[in-house]
C-alpha positions in Angstrom: 12.0 -8.8 -9.0 8.8 -7.1 -7.8 7.8 -3.5 -7.3 5.6 -2.9 -4.3 4.2 0.6 -4.0 2.7 2.2 -0.9 0.3 5.1 -1.7 0.2 8.3 0.3 0.9 12.0 0.4 4.3 13.3 1.3 5.0 15.5 4.4 4.6 15.1 8.1 1.2 16.7 8.3 -0.2 13.8 6.3 1.7 11.0 8.1 -1.2 9.7 10.2 -4.0 10.2 7.6 -6.1 7.2 6.7 -5.2 8.0 3.1 -1.5 7.3 3.9 -1.9 3.7 5.2 -0.1 2.6 2.0 2.9 4.6 3.0 2.7 3.2 6.6 2.6 -0.4 5.2 5.7 0.2 3.0 7.6 1.7 5.9 6.7 -1.2 8.2 7.6 -3.8 5.6 11.0 -2.1 4.9 11.8 -1.9 8.6 10.7 -5.5 9.6 12.5 -7.0 6.6 15.6 -4.8 7.1 15.6 -3.3 3.6 18.5 -1.1 2.5 18.6 2.6 3.1 16.1 4.8 1.3 17.1 6.3 -2.0 15.5 9.2 -3.8 14.5 7.8 -7.2 11.5 7.9 -9.6 10.0 11.0 -7.9 9.8 9.1 -4.7 11.6 7.1 -2.0 12.8 3.6 -2.9 14.0 0.8 -0.6 15.6 -2.3 -2.0 15.5 -5.6 -0.1 14.5 -9.3 0.0 11.5 -11.1 1.4 12.1 -14.8 1.4 13.8 -15.5 -1.9 12.3 -12.6 -3.7 13.9 -9.2 -4.5 11.4 -6.5 -3.6 11.6 -2.8 -4.5 9.4 -0.7 -2.2 8.4 2.6 -3.6 6.6 5.5 -2.0 5.8 8.1 -4.7 6.5 11.7 -3.5 4.3 13.1 -6.3 1.2 13.5 -4.3 -1.5 10.9 -4.6 -3.0 12.3 -7.8 0.3 11.8 -9.7 1.4 8.4 -8.2 1.1 6.7 -11.6 4.0 8.8 -13.0 6.4 7.6 -10.4 5.2 4.0 -10.6 5.4 3.9 -14.4 8.9 5.4 -14.3 10.2 2.7 -11.9 8.6 -0.1 -13.9 10.1 1.1 -17.1 13.6 1.6 -15.5 13.6 -2.0 -14.2 12.0 -3.4 -17.3 9.2 -4.9 -15.3 5.7 -5.8 -16.5 2.6 -4.7 -14.6 2.4 -8.3 -13.3 5.3 -7.4 -11.0 3.4 -4.5 -9.5 1.6 -4.6 -6.1 0.0 -1.4 -4.7 -0.9 -1.0 -1.0 -3.7 1.5 -0.6 -6.6 2.6 1.7 -10.0 1.2 0.8 -13.3 2.9 1.9 -15.4 -0.1 1.0 -13.7 -2.5 3.5 -14.2 -2.5 7.2 -11.4 -0.8 9.2 -8.3 -3.0 9.5 -9.5 -5.7 7.1 -7.2 -6.6 4.2 -8.1 -8.0 0.8 -5.9 -8.7 -2.2 -7.1 -8.6 -5.8 -5.8 -8.1 -9.3 -7.4 -5.5 -11.5 -10.6 -3.7 -11.1 -11.9 -0.2 -10.9 -10.5 2.8 -8.9 -13.6 3.4 -6.7 -12.8 7.2 -6.8 -9.2 6.6 -5.4 -7.0 9.2 -7.1 -3.8 7.2 -6.6 -5.3 4.1 -8.2 -6.8 6.3 -11.0 -3.4 7.8 -11.7 -1.7 4.4 -11.9 -4.5 3.0 -14.1 -4.1 6.0 -16.5 -0.3 5.2 -16.8 -0.4 1.4 -16.8 -3.9 0.1 -17.1 -6.0 -1.6 -14.4 -4.4 -5.1 -14.3 -2.1 -4.7 -11.2 -2.3 -6.4 -7.9 -3.8 -4.3 -5.1 -3.5 -4.8 -1.3 -6.7 -3.1 -0.2 -6.4 -1.9 3.4 -9.8 -1.2 4.9 -10.5 2.2 6.5 -14.3 1.9 6.6 -16.7 4.5 5.3 -17.9 7.5 7.2 -21.5 6.9 6.3 -22.2 9.6 3.8 -20.4 10.7 0.6 -20.2 14.3 1.8 -18.0 13.3 4.7 -15.6 11.1 2.7 -12.8 13.7 2.0 -12.5 14.9 5.6 -12.5 11.3 6.8 -9.9 10.0 4.4 -7.7 13.0 4.9 -8.2 12.8 8.6 -5.8 11.2 11.1 -6.5 7.8 12.7 -8.1 8.3 16.1 -6.0 7.6 19.2 -8.3 4.7 20.0 -7.4 3.1 16.6 -3.6 3.3 17.0 -3.2 -0.2 18.6 -5.3 -1.8 15.9 -3.3 0.1 13.2 0.0 -1.1 14.7 -1.3 -4.7 14.8 -2.5 -4.5 11.2 0.8 -3.0 9.9 2.8 -5.7 11.9 0.6 -8.5 10.4 1.1 -7.2 6.9 4.9 -7.2 7.3 5.0 -10.5 9.1 3.0 -12.3 6.4 4.6 -10.4 3.4 6.5 -13.5 2.4 3.3 -15.1 1.2 2.5 -12.0 -0.9 6.1 -12.1 -2.4 5.5 -15.8 -3.3 2.2 -14.9 -5.0 0.1 -16.8 -2.5 -2.5 -14.0 -2.0 -5.1 -16.3 -0.3 -2.5 -17.5 2.3 -1.4 -13.9 2.8 -5.0 -12.7 3.5 -5.8 -15.7 5.7 -2.7 -15.4 7.8 -3.1 -11.6 8.2 -6.7 -12.2 9.4 -5.6 -14.9 11.8 -2.9 -12.7 13.3 -5.4 -9.9 13.8 -8.0 -12.3 15.3 -5.5 -13.5 17.9 -4.2 -10.1 18.9 
């Protein structure tokens, strides 16, 4: 069993924010792979399903980004899972828009959701870093991250989310390199 977490902020006014791309990824994966109905658990929304032969729990913490770690730690404890079973989908300023990289461990790069999870569980979890690009100057980061995707970006966003869901089986199997390569190939041919 694995716990996959999409990071974001709850509420319709945040739905299309770049900071919520983790929520978007979780929703798309749950829909494409026909996960069960959402349940309110662990201060969040939980879907239970299968990808390939793996049971995946998909969690969207409803705690606000800054408290995501509380929800994630509660779910891991309940299911008696180690941090090795955790994958977190999140926005990444230091990656070009719509690029995807997977890594295990590392710093938080100022991301409050990652910082919260790190405080509760340590840094050694797998991250699916979804590029949103950088606005160019640190003074513009907050408005950019908490801003909606532009209308011109919606097709690219839909393609990215579709590619993440379509190739999720590789992630479930632990083949991070194949996952990244196949997502990139899908996006290059769209």
